[in-house]
Structures are given as C-alpha cells and as structure tokens.
NUTOR-684403 format. One record per residue (C-alpha): residue number from 1; residue in three letters; x, y, z. Coordinates in Angstrom, 1 decimal, padded with zeros to 4 digits. Example, Ala and Ser with C-alpha at 12.3 -4.5 7.8 and 13.67 -1.06 7.14 Angstrom:
REM residues 2
(1 'Ala' (012.3 -004.5 007.8))
(2 'Ser' (013.7 -001.1 007.1))
This chain:
REM residues 340
(1 'Gly' (000.0 000.0 000.0))
(2 'Lys' (002.7 002.5 000.9))
(3 'Gln' (004.6 001.7 -002.2))
(4 'Gly' (001.5 002.2 -004.3))
(5 'Leu' (001.0 005.6 -002.7))
(6 'Tyr' (004.6 006.5 -003.2))
(7 'Arg' (004.4 005.7 -006.9))
(8 'His' (001.2 007.6 -007.1))
(9 'Gly' (002.9 010.6 -005.4))
(10 'Gln' (005.8 010.3 -007.7))
(11 'Arg' (003.5 010.4 -010.7))
(12 'Leu' (002.0 013.6 -009.4))
(13 'Thr' (005.3 015.4 -009.3))
(14 'His' (005.6 014.9 -013.1))
(15 'Glu' (002.1 016.3 -013.9))
(16 'Pro' (003.3 020.0 -014.4))
(17 'Cys' (005.8 018.8 -017.0))
(18 'Glu' (003.2 016.6 -018.7))
(19 'Arg' (000.7 019.5 -018.8))
(20 'Ile' (003.3 021.8 -020.4))
(21 'Leu' (004.2 019.2 -023.0))
(22 'Leu' (000.5 018.4 -023.8))
(23 'Ser' (-000.2 022.1 -024.1))
(24 'Leu' (002.6 022.6 -026.6))
(25 'Leu' (001.5 019.6 -028.6))
(26 'Ala' (-002.1 020.8 -028.6))
(27 'Leu' (-001.0 024.3 -029.8))
(28 'Phe' (001.1 022.7 -032.6))
(29 'Phe' (-001.8 020.5 -033.6))
(30 'Leu' (-004.2 023.5 -033.7))
(31 'Ile' (-001.7 025.4 -035.9))
(32 'Leu' (-001.6 022.5 -038.3))
(33 'Leu' (-005.4 022.4 -038.4))
(34 'Leu' (-005.7 026.1 -039.2))
(35 'Leu' (-003.0 025.9 -041.9))
(36 'Ser' (-004.4 022.9 -043.7))
(37 'Pro' (-008.0 022.0 -042.6))
(38 'Gly' (-008.4 019.8 -045.7))
(39 'Thr' (-005.6 017.5 -044.7))
(40 'Ala' (-007.2 017.2 -041.2))
(41 'Leu' (-010.6 016.3 -042.7))
(42 'Glu' (-009.1 013.6 -044.9))
(43 'Gly' (-007.0 012.2 -042.1))
(44 'Ala' (-010.0 012.1 -039.7))
(45 'Arg' (-012.1 010.4 -042.3))
(46 'Lys' (-009.5 007.7 -042.9))
(47 'Gly' (-009.0 007.1 -039.2))
(48 'Leu' (-012.7 006.9 -038.4))
(49 'Leu' (-013.3 004.6 -041.3))
(50 'Leu' (-010.5 002.3 -040.1))
(51 'Trp' (-011.9 002.3 -036.6))
(52 'Ala' (-015.5 001.7 -037.7))
(53 'Tyr' (-015.0 -000.9 -040.4))
(54 'Thr' (-011.9 -002.8 -039.0))
(55 'Val' (-011.0 -002.1 -035.4))
(56 'Leu' (-014.5 -001.9 -033.8))
(57 'Pro' (-016.0 -005.1 -035.3))
(58 'Thr' (-012.8 -007.0 -034.7))
(59 'Leu' (-011.9 -005.9 -031.2))
(60 'Leu' (-015.2 -005.2 -029.5))
(61 'Pro' (-016.6 -008.8 -029.5))
(62 'Phe' (-013.3 -010.1 -028.1))
(63 'Met' (-013.3 -007.3 -025.5))
(64 'Ile' (-016.8 -008.2 -024.3))
(65 'Gly' (-016.2 -012.0 -024.3))
(66 'Thr' (-012.9 -012.0 -022.5))
(67 'Gly' (-014.2 -009.6 -019.9))
(68 'Val' (-017.2 -011.9 -019.1))
(69 'Ile' (-015.0 -015.0 -018.9))
(70 'Ala' (-012.6 -013.3 -016.5))
(71 'Ala' (-015.4 -011.9 -014.3))
(72 'Met' (-017.3 -015.2 -014.1))
(73 'Gly' (-014.2 -017.2 -013.0))
(74 'Ala' (-014.0 -019.3 -016.2))
(75 'Val' (-010.4 -018.5 -016.9))
(76 'Gly' (-009.2 -022.0 -015.9))
(77 'Leu' (-011.3 -023.6 -018.7))
(78 'Val' (-009.5 -021.4 -021.3))
(79 'Val' (-006.0 -021.7 -019.9))
(80 'Lys' (-005.9 -025.4 -019.0))
(81 'Pro' (-004.9 -026.8 -022.4))
(82 'Phe' (-001.9 -024.4 -022.5))
(83 'Ser' (-000.9 -024.7 -018.8))
(84 'Pro' (002.3 -026.7 -019.4))
(85 'Leu' (003.7 -023.8 -021.5))
(86 'Leu' (002.2 -021.0 -019.5))
(87 'Ser' (003.1 -022.2 -016.1))
(88 'Gly' (006.3 -024.2 -016.9))
(89 'Val' (008.0 -021.7 -019.3))
(90 'Phe' (006.5 -018.3 -018.4))
(91 'His' (005.7 -019.1 -014.7))
(92 'Phe' (002.2 -017.7 -015.1))
(93 'Ser' (-000.7 -018.2 -012.8))
(94 'Gln' (-004.0 -019.1 -014.5))
(95 'Pro' (-005.3 -015.5 -014.7))
(96 'Ala' (-002.0 -014.3 -016.0))
(97 'Gly' (-001.9 -017.0 -018.6))
(98 'Phe' (-005.4 -015.9 -019.7))
(99 'Val' (-004.1 -012.3 -020.1))
(100 'Phe' (-001.2 -013.5 -022.2))
(101 'Leu' (-003.4 -015.6 -024.5))
(102 'Thr' (-005.8 -012.6 -024.9))
(103 'Gly' (-003.0 -010.3 -025.8))
(104 'Leu' (-001.6 -012.8 -028.4))
(105 'Leu' (-005.0 -013.4 -030.1))
(106 'Cys' (-007.0 -010.2 -029.8))
(107 'Gly' (-004.5 -007.5 -030.8))
(108 'Tyr' (-003.6 -004.1 -029.3))
(109 'Pro' (-004.5 -003.0 -026.7))
(110 'Met' (-006.5 -006.0 -025.4))
(111 'Gly' (-003.6 -007.6 -023.5))
(112 'Ala' (-003.0 -004.4 -021.5))
(113 'Lys' (-006.7 -003.9 -020.8))
(114 'Met' (-007.1 -007.5 -019.4))
(115 'Asp' (-003.9 -007.0 -017.4))
(116 'Arg' (-005.4 -003.9 -015.8))
(117 'Asp' (-008.8 -005.5 -015.2))
(118 'Leu' (-007.3 -008.6 -013.4))
(119 'Leu' (-005.0 -006.4 -011.4))
(120 'Glu' (-007.9 -004.2 -010.3))
(121 'Arg' (-009.9 -007.3 -009.3))
(122 'Gly' (-007.0 -008.6 -007.2))
(123 'Gln' (-006.6 -011.8 -009.4))
(124 'Ile' (-003.0 -011.0 -010.1))
(125 'Ser' (-000.3 -009.1 -008.1))
(126 'Trp' (001.3 -005.8 -009.1))
(127 'Glu' (004.6 -007.6 -009.9))
(128 'Glu' (002.9 -010.1 -012.2))
(129 'Ala' (000.9 -007.4 -013.9))
(130 'Cys' (004.1 -005.4 -014.6))
(131 'Tyr' (005.8 -008.6 -015.9))
(132 'Leu' (002.7 -009.3 -018.1))
(133 'Leu' (002.6 -005.8 -019.6))
(134 'Ser' (006.1 -006.4 -021.0))
(135 'Ile' (004.9 -009.3 -023.2))
(136 'Cys' (001.1 -009.4 -023.4))
(137 'Asn' (000.4 -006.6 -026.0))
(138 'His' (000.7 -007.7 -029.6))
(139 'Pro' (-000.9 -007.1 -033.0))
(140 'Ser' (-003.6 -009.7 -033.8))
(141 'Pro' (-002.9 -012.7 -036.1))
(142 'Met' (-005.6 -011.5 -038.4))
(143 'Phe' (-003.8 -008.1 -038.8))
(144 'Leu' (-000.5 -009.9 -039.4))
(145 'Thr' (-001.6 -012.5 -041.9))
(146 'Gly' (-004.1 -010.3 -043.6))
(147 'Tyr' (-003.3 -006.6 -043.9))
(148 'Thr' (000.5 -006.8 -043.2))
(149 'Val' (001.2 -009.7 -045.6))
(150 'Met' (-001.0 -008.1 -048.3))
(151 'Glu' (000.9 -004.8 -048.1))
(152 'Gly' (004.3 -006.5 -047.6))
(153 'Gln' (004.0 -008.4 -050.8))
(154 'Lys' (004.5 -005.1 -052.6))
(155 'Leu' (008.1 -005.1 -051.4))
(156 'Leu' (008.9 -008.2 -053.3))
(157 'Pro' (008.8 -009.2 -057.0))
(158 'Pro' (005.6 -011.1 -058.0))
(159 'Ser' (007.5 -014.3 -058.3))
(160 'Ile' (008.6 -014.3 -054.6))
(161 'Lys' (006.1 -014.9 -051.9))
(162 'Phe' (006.1 -012.9 -048.6))
(163 'Pro' (008.2 -014.8 -046.0))
(164 'Leu' (005.3 -015.4 -043.6))
(165 'Phe' (006.9 -018.0 -041.4))
(166 'Pro' (010.1 -016.0 -040.7))
(167 'Phe' (008.0 -012.9 -040.2))
(168 'Leu' (005.7 -014.5 -037.6))
(169 'Ala' (008.6 -016.3 -035.9))
(170 'Ala' (010.5 -013.0 -035.6))
(171 'Leu' (007.6 -011.3 -034.0))
(172 'Tyr' (006.9 -014.0 -031.4))
(173 'Leu' (010.3 -015.4 -030.6))
(174 'Pro' (011.4 -012.2 -028.6))
(175 'Val' (008.7 -013.0 -026.1))
(176 'Phe' (010.9 -015.7 -024.6))
(177 'Pro' (014.0 -013.6 -023.8))
(178 'Ile' (012.0 -010.6 -022.8))
(179 'Ser' (009.8 -012.7 -020.5))
(180 'Tyr' (012.9 -014.0 -018.8))
(181 'Leu' (014.4 -010.5 -018.3))
(182 'Ala' (011.2 -008.9 -017.2))
(183 'Arg' (010.2 -011.6 -014.8))
(184 'His' (013.6 -011.5 -013.0))
(185 'Tyr' (013.7 -007.7 -013.0))
(186 'Tyr' (010.3 -007.3 -011.3))
(187 'Asp' (010.9 -010.2 -009.0))
(188 'Lys' (014.1 -008.6 -007.7))
(189 'Lys' (012.3 -005.2 -007.6))
(190 'Ser' (009.6 -006.8 -005.5))
(191 'Lys' (012.0 -008.5 -003.1))
(192 'Lys' (013.9 -005.2 -002.7))
(193 'Asn' (010.8 -003.1 -002.0))
(194 'Arg' (008.8 -005.6 000.0))
(195 'Lys' (010.2 -008.1 002.5))
(196 'Ile' (007.0 -010.1 002.6))
(197 'Arg' (004.9 -010.5 -000.5))
(198 'Pro' (002.7 -013.5 -001.4))
(199 'Ser' (003.6 -014.9 -004.8))
(200 'Val' (001.1 -015.7 -007.4))
(201 'Trp' (003.7 -017.1 -009.9))
(202 'Ser' (003.5 -020.6 -008.5))
(203 'Gly' (000.5 -021.4 -010.7))
(204 'Val' (-002.1 -021.0 -008.0))
(205 'Ser' (-005.5 -020.0 -009.5))
(206 'His' (-007.1 -016.7 -008.4))
(207 'Thr' (-010.2 -017.0 -010.6))
(208 'Ala' (-013.0 -016.5 -008.1))
(209 'Pro' (-016.0 -014.9 -009.9))
(210 'Ile' (-016.9 -011.3 -009.1))
(211 'Ser' (-020.3 -011.3 -007.4))
(212 'Ser' (-020.9 -007.6 -008.3))
(213 'Phe' (-020.4 -008.1 -012.0))
(214 'Ser' (-022.9 -006.3 -014.2))
(215 'Leu' (-023.2 -007.1 -017.9))
(216 'Asp' (-024.6 -003.7 -018.7))
(217 'Glu' (-021.7 -001.9 -016.9))
(218 'His' (-019.3 -004.2 -018.7))
(219 'Leu' (-020.8 -003.3 -022.1))
(220 'Met' (-020.6 000.4 -021.3))
(221 'Ser' (-017.0 000.1 -020.2))
(222 'Cys' (-016.1 -001.7 -023.4))
(223 'Leu' (-017.8 001.0 -025.5))
(224 'Glu' (-016.0 003.7 -023.6))
(225 'Thr' (-012.7 001.9 -024.2))
(226 'Met' (-013.5 001.6 -027.9))
(227 'Glu' (-014.3 005.3 -028.1))
(228 'Lys' (-010.9 006.2 -026.7))
(229 'Ile' (-009.2 003.9 -029.1))
(230 'Gly' (-011.2 005.4 -032.0))
(231 'Leu' (-010.3 008.9 -031.0))
(232 'Tyr' (-006.6 008.1 -030.8))
(233 'Ile' (-006.7 006.4 -034.2))
(234 'Met' (-008.4 009.5 -035.7))
(235 'Leu' (-005.8 011.9 -034.2))
(236 'Phe' (-002.8 009.8 -035.3))
(237 'Ser' (-004.3 009.3 -038.8))
(238 'Ile' (-004.4 013.1 -039.1))
(239 'Leu' (-000.8 013.5 -037.8))
(240 'Ser' (000.3 010.7 -040.2))
(241 'Leu' (-001.2 012.5 -043.1))
(242 'Tyr' (000.5 015.8 -042.1))
(243 'Leu' (003.8 014.0 -041.7))
(244 'Phe' (003.4 012.3 -045.1))
(245 'Lys' (002.9 015.7 -046.8))
(246 'Leu' (005.9 017.4 -045.1))
(247 'Pro' (009.0 017.8 -047.4))
(248 'Leu' (011.4 016.2 -044.9))
(249 'Pro' (015.2 016.4 -045.8))
(250 'Gly' (017.3 013.3 -045.4))
(251 'Pro' (017.4 009.8 -046.8))
(252 'Val' (014.4 008.3 -048.7))
(253 'Ile' (013.6 005.8 -046.0))
(254 'Leu' (013.3 008.5 -043.3))
(255 'Lys' (009.7 009.4 -043.9))
(256 'Pro' (008.5 005.8 -044.2))
(257 'Ala' (010.4 004.9 -041.0))
(258 'Leu' (008.8 007.9 -039.1))
(259 'Met' (005.4 006.9 -040.4))
(260 'Gly' (005.8 003.4 -039.1))
(261 'Leu' (007.0 004.8 -035.8))
(262 'Leu' (003.9 007.0 -035.5))
(263 'Glu' (001.1 004.6 -036.5))
(264 'Ile' (001.5 001.1 -037.9))
(265 'Thr' (-001.5 000.8 -040.3))
(266 'Thr' (-000.7 003.9 -042.4))
(267 'Gly' (003.0 003.4 -041.6))
(268 'Ile' (003.1 -000.1 -043.2))
(269 'Gln' (001.3 001.2 -046.3))
(270 'Thr' (003.8 004.0 -046.7))
(271 'Ile' (006.8 001.7 -046.1))
(272 'Cys' (005.6 -000.7 -048.7))
(273 'Glu' (005.0 002.0 -051.3))
(274 'His' (008.3 003.9 -050.9))
(275 'Thr' (010.8 001.1 -050.0))
(276 'Ser' (011.6 -002.3 -051.3))
(277 'Gly' (013.4 -005.6 -050.5))
(278 'Leu' (015.1 -006.3 -047.2))
(279 'Thr' (015.1 -002.7 -046.0))
(280 'Gly' (011.3 -002.5 -046.3))
(281 'Leu' (010.8 -005.9 -044.7))
(282 'Leu' (012.8 -004.9 -041.7))
(283 'Leu' (011.0 -001.6 -041.3))
(284 'Val' (007.6 -003.4 -041.5))
(285 'Thr' (008.8 -005.9 -038.9))
(286 'Gly' (010.1 -003.3 -036.5))
(287 'Ser' (007.0 -001.1 -036.9))
(288 'Val' (004.6 -004.0 -036.2))
(289 'Ala' (006.6 -005.3 -033.2))
(290 'Phe' (006.7 -001.8 -031.6))
(291 'Gly' (003.1 -001.0 -032.3))
(292 'Gly' (003.6 002.7 -033.0))
(293 'Ile' (003.2 005.8 -030.8))
(294 'Ser' (-000.5 005.5 -031.5))
(295 'Gly' (-000.5 002.0 -029.9))
(296 'Ile' (001.4 003.4 -026.9))
(297 'Phe' (-001.3 006.1 -026.4))
(298 'Gln' (-004.1 003.5 -026.8))
(299 'Thr' (-002.4 001.2 -024.3))
(300 'Arg' (-002.0 004.1 -021.8))
(301 'Ser' (-005.7 004.9 -022.1))
(302 'Val' (-006.8 001.4 -021.1))
(303 'Leu' (-004.5 001.2 -018.1))
(304 'Thr' (-006.6 003.8 -016.2))
(305 'Met' (-008.5 001.9 -013.5))
(306 'His' (-012.2 002.2 -012.9))
(307 'Ser' (-011.3 003.8 -009.5))
(308 'Gly' (-009.7 006.7 -011.4))
(309 'Arg' (-006.1 005.9 -010.5))
(310 'Lys' (-003.9 006.4 -013.5))
(311 'Asn' (-001.9 003.5 -015.0))
(312 'Ala' (-003.0 001.1 -012.3))
(313 'Gly' (000.5 001.4 -010.9))
(314 'Leu' (001.9 000.2 -014.2))
(315 'Ser' (004.7 002.1 -015.8))
(316 'Ile' (004.1 003.2 -019.4))
(317 'Arg' (007.8 004.1 -019.6))
(318 'His' (008.7 000.5 -018.8))
(319 'Tyr' (006.2 -000.6 -021.5))
(320 'Ile' (007.8 001.6 -024.1))
(321 'Phe' (011.3 000.2 -023.2))
(322 'Trp' (010.1 -003.4 -023.5))
(323 'Lys' (008.4 -002.7 -026.8))
(324 'Ala' (011.5 -001.0 -028.2))
(325 'Leu' (013.6 -004.0 -027.2))
(326 'His' (011.0 -006.3 -028.7))
(327 'Ser' (011.2 -004.3 -032.0))
(328 'Leu' (015.0 -004.5 -032.1))
(329 'Leu' (015.0 -008.3 -031.4))
(330 'Ser' (012.3 -008.9 -034.0))
(331 'Cys' (014.4 -007.2 -036.7))
(332 'Val' (017.5 -009.2 -035.7))
(333 'Phe' (015.6 -012.5 -035.6))
(334 'Phe' (013.9 -011.8 -039.0))
(335 'Trp' (017.3 -011.0 -040.6))
(336 'Ile' (018.8 -014.2 -039.2))
(337 'Leu' (015.9 -016.3 -040.3))
(338 'Leu' (016.0 -014.9 -043.8))
(339 'Lys' (019.7 -015.7 -044.0))
(340 'Ile' (019.1 -019.2 -042.9))
C-alpha cells in the first residue's frame, strides 16, 4: 500500500511537465489544423473509417467476451490446455496466462486492458501485472496474416512470396528472452521493496468470480474503451497524413520509418509504397513489433483503472522500453531467419 501511494505521489510530481508538453503539442496541432484543414478532414475520415470498419467489429466482441470470462471465473477452462507452456515456461498463474493468450490473439490493446482488469480485481499481483505488460500486448494474427502480408507483398517481386513463417517467428520469438528478463527484473524489484509479498507465480489459481459483475456496466466500459481507441486512431491518422505531406530532408527511408513509428497501419502502407526488399521488410517488422506511438497512447488509455487511478501502478515508460527491445530483437531474428 505504501509503495503504491509512493508511486502515485511520484507520478503527481511529473504532472506539471506533462501539462506543459501536452499544451505545446495541442498548440502545434491547432496550428496545423488552421494551416491545412483539408488534410485534417481527410485524415480524420481515414482514421474513423479504419476504426468503424476494421477495429471496432474486430476488437469489441473479443473485449466483451474475454471480460465476461474473467469476471465469471471461467479463466481456468480457457487456460488449462496451455498450462504446461504458460506455467512451466513463463511461470504464469492461471489468470496471468489468460491475459497473455488474450494479448496474443486479440491485438492491441486487449492484453494491456485485461492486465489492468485482473490487477484491479486482485486476481494477479502488481509484480505479475508489470511482468505481463512487457509481453502481453501484440498485433492480432488477423492483422499480421491479412493486412500486413497483403501490403508487404508489394516489397517483393511477384515471383517471390512474402516470407510469412520467418516474419511471424521473428515477432513472437522475442517474447521468450523478454519474459525472462522482465520476470527476474520485477521479481528482484519486489523483493527489494517488500520483504513479505505473497507470490502468485506458482500457478495458484485466483479466478474467483466477481459477485458484483454487471453485464450492462461491462458493455458500457467496453464501449468507452473503444471510443478512446477510435479517437486516438483518428488523431494519429491526421498526424500521419500531415507527416506524409511534409517535405522532410534526409534519406528516402526517413519518412516511411517515421510513419511506421507513428502509426502502424498507415505506416506499413507508406513503407511498402516507398521502399523495397530487405530494408522494407525490416522496417515493417520493426514497426509492427513496436506498435507505434498511437499504440502506446491506446495502451496508456486502457491502463486507467475504474477507480480513477492512472496507469494502475503500471509504468508506461517501462512498457515503451520493452516494446522498443521487442522491436529490435524482431528485426534481428527476422534478418537471421531470412539468411538461414
């Protein structure tokens, strides 16, 4: 409890800096809107169409279903077939294993949302929630095998197929070394800060149903989360379009790389239209693994607890570090697998 209050207090000391930064960004954004309102309108339309026709119908049903499963205590039924891997390799408890599977299958930012939900319900500890956040947020398999492969094929001659297996392996293999590093880091941090702390990493199930669960409240919570995600997608679609139209100096790959860093959907499209070969493949791999700054803001938005406490005690800075490391490792693994 004291440590949580300390972290909360520490966060408050950074609020003035955050307000100044957000004010400057908002002013810069307003200037762009006034200088080129047509670009803003086009970007907003693209972002909202992407949200309405792709993200909303894909993510919302998963969000509703996984939330009900977690609240009703049915996590064990989902996790049991995978328990040897989840408990033996990753040292997850049953609820944590469910969060991990959700993040792998449902796409950004479902893993982070489930992580926050189970932490708030007391089904996982703060240490395990931090550990999970480092590896539970990934793009969905549908996005990878559909949109990414379709766009990525433009980087290669028609006679050469997109290297799907090396691509997928490069994205998921870094989970193993990162899980090892993150688990030991947060375990040592926990032992240093707390002399006595019950461990939930032994595989003990904490899946008791929540008696106060309301389906109507859960549906409204899911809709609120989807609204936040939609607004972030719209804002970053506008920024991506402005960035695309700016005459930036430097190498040709600079603008595609920045687009991929900002937002992965339009970023991948730009990378595949303005680069080719191995360079383009590596940029796509790194962008997808990192998730973009838009993905970071979406993740940050779902970490806010229902009680109003920001980030649920989970560090978005740590999350950015782990995602950057994941992106770097994915590029290295992809290059090695292509050589092999």
